[in-house]
N, C-alpha and C positions, 0 to 999 in steps of 0.2 A: 932453764926449764923451757921446754917446747910445749906450746898450747895449741889446741884445735878450736877454732871458732866457726860458727855458721856464717855464711856470707852476710845476712842482714846484721848480725851482731858485729862482725868485723867492720862493716861500713859505719855503724852507729857509735861504736866504742870511742873513737876520738872525741866526738861531740859530748858524749856522756861523761868522759873523764874531765872535760873542761868545767862542767857544772856540778858533778857529783863526786863523792869519794868512793871509787870503785874498789871494793874489798877483794873480789874474785871475779874472774871472767873466763869463759871457755872451759875446756877439758884439758887437764894436764896429760900430756902424751908421754914425754920422756925427759929424763935428766941426763946431762952429759957427765960422765965420770971417766976422766982421762980421754982416751980415743973412742970409748964406747958410749952408745946411747942405751940407758937402762929404762925399760918401760915403767910407767907409773900405774898404780893400782886403779886410778880413776879411768884410765884408758880402756881397761878390761871391761868396765861397765858401760862404756859408750855404746849407743845404739848404732852409730855409724863410725867406723874406724877408717880414717883416711890414711893410706900408706905414707910413711915418712922415710925418705932416703937415709940409710944408715941404721935404721931400726929394723932388725929382722927377728922374727919369731915364728914358730910353728903353732898351729892350733891342734890341741889334743882333747878329745872328748873323754871324760872320765866317768866312772860309775858313781852311783849315789854314795856308796861307802867312801870312795876316794874324795868325792866332793866335800863330804862332811869332815873328813880328816883334814883336808886343806883349809876349810873355813874355821876349823878348830885350832889351826896351827900345829897339828900333830905332824910327826915325821911322815913323809910320803916318798915312796920309791917308785919310779917309772922306768924300769929297765928296757922296755920295748920302745920308748919314746926317744926321739933324737936328742942329742945334747944341745945345750944352749938355752935361750929364753923360750918358754912355752906359755901360750895362753891356754889355761884350763877352762873348758866349757862343760856344762851339764845340760843336756837336752837343748843344745844350741845357744845357751845363755852364757856369756862371759862371767867367770868367777874371779879370776885374778891371774897373775903371772908367777911363775917359778923359774929358777935357773936350774936346769937338769944337769947334774954332774955325772950321771950314770949310776953310781951306787947310792946316791941320795939327791935330794933337791933342796935348794934354798928358796924359801917362800918370800915373795915380795909383798905379801898381804900385811898392811899395817896392823899392829897389835890391837889398836882401838876397834878394828872391824872383826876381831875374832869372836866367834860364837862360843858360848859356854853351854855345854850339855850336861845334864845329870843322868847318871845310869839308873 
């Protein structure tokens, strides 16, 4: 897993790890699967996204309806969007990643973050 750390945290982390049991640090950016880097859900929510060599994705602004579909883990089709990994945003805020296959998308949103709506 590749993580993103702020400079002050990166400088202090070795000392902290000597005296404390660090459970989590930084923002998860990507996981290597074979030759590919797959973006992590946490990276979509980061305020600052530092580019990582080998991790490529397009940013796609979605409607409120599509944003709610994505966050509910319903099927989402983005025929006009490029194929590959996409960062979905709503009003400029990162929601999460999908892999666009053209006729459908694979959501990278963890099931534990799914919202449940009642009709």
